[in-house]
C-alpha positions, 0 to 999 in steps of 0.5 A: 500500500502506498503512503497516499492510501494510508488513513489519517489515523495511520499517518498520525500514528506513524508521525508520532511514533517516528518523532518519539523514536527520534527523540529517545532512540527507544522502541515505541509501544502503543501505551507510550503513544497513548500517554504522550500524544493527544491522539484520541485513541485507546492503546488497543486501537493504536496497537492494531494500527501499529500492527497494520503499519508493520505489515505494510513495511513502515515499522519493525520489531528491533528485537523481542521488545513489545515496541516498534521502530521506523523502517527506512521506508517510514523515514522516507515518507515522513521526510517527504510528506509529514515533516514540518521544518523546525526554525533554528534559533536566533543564537544558532543563526548568529553563531553560523554568521559569526563562524563563516562570515566576517573577515575575508577567508579563502574558500578552503578555510570557509569550508573548514569553518562551515564543516565544524559549525555544522558538526557542532550544531547537528551533533553528527558527522558533517562534510563540505565539498567544492566541485566543478573546480575546472570551472573556477576562474583564474584571477592571479598567477605567481611564479616564485623561485624556491631553490636551485632550479625549482619554481613555486607556481601559485594559482588564485581563483575567484572566491580566494581558493589557492593552488600551489605546485613546485615544478622542476626547471632545467635552468636557473631563472632570473627575477626579470624572466620570472616577472615578465613571464608571470605578467604575460601569463596573467594578461592572457590567462586571467579571466579564463576558467582552469578548464579553458586554460588547460585546453587552450594555453598552448594557443593563447601564448604561442605567439608571445615575444615576452617572458622566458620561452623555456618557462612558458613551455614548462607551464604549457606541458604542466597540463593536468598536474598544474591546471587540474585541482582534484575534487577530493582535495576539497572534501572536509570532514568534522565530527566523526566522533559524534557518530560513535556516540549515537546508540545505533553505533555502539557495536564496534562493527558499526563504528568500523563501518562508519570509519570505512565510509569516511575513509572512502573519499571517492564514494563520499564525493560521488554521493555529494555531487549526485545529491548536489545536482538538484537545488535545495535540500536532498535527503537520502535515507538508509539503503537509498543513499549508502547500500553498503551501510544498510539502513542505519545511515542517512545523508542530508545535503544542500548545494551552494553556488559561487561564480565558476564553482558549485559545492555541497554541504552535508550531514551524515548520521543515523536514520534516527536524526532530527530531520525537521531541525537539520533541514532548516540548519542546512538550508540556512547554512547553505544560503549563508555560504552562497551569499558570503562566497558571492560577495567575495568573488 
């Protein structure tokens, strides 16, 4: 039976049971619902409805307990149809504004602060990601000698992100050659995306009479190593220990599974990027999000935007997380981050 076919009473019981379980992590019995909520039904009537909901796949017995807990299907329909977003407090908003606003910070630093504040406010594992880096626009290039025949190349893109790499040169370079080369490269490459530069740099600088030709050739041949920025480098985590405090993860095997998940950065990046395609909040529950982790893990994500780039922030936790509060927390944080990055681009 689809969720739309449930009666109003069944939906009411399901919503009350999910919210009680979210708050307590304890299996819920009919007598508890009768006492805690003004449902207007006897424990016997509630018990019959809970039995029907179990048969339809919305509830299950965790063990020999008389109480029941929600399934991933129940959470999915709760988020889609029953959830009422809870407003975050003014103190929480002020804390977010203070932590990720204020003085200028490079994007990596902003993401680290964002990750930390999300973890602290949610008591879950938080993650932030910059994606589509090749669409980032170059604003400045610097060439700095750092040793005998070694050159530090610094790329600065909009929003303050910086990449640096050391290249080996075949000859010693004078300050004049370095300055002239940096000047012509800035004139011809700034304002282009990193992807455009990687694909067309040879054509854009082939006719220049300025700068050192050997150095320019070195930068052209730098290719992917120089002009690509691996997305995994911009994946930040905070609050892994929060998960081990959750009742669901008291079993050492479950903790090991969570640690394994966090260590698999490629899988996390793919998960966040697939979720970040859509605007607004995306909620992936249980096996819908992480098949290898069973039904105990859920992921909330929200995308943020900045010129030339797109990113995702996320919260990873048990399916028993407080969705009504966390969707509001995510929404406010993502909008704040987009505003800050847009202002600083």
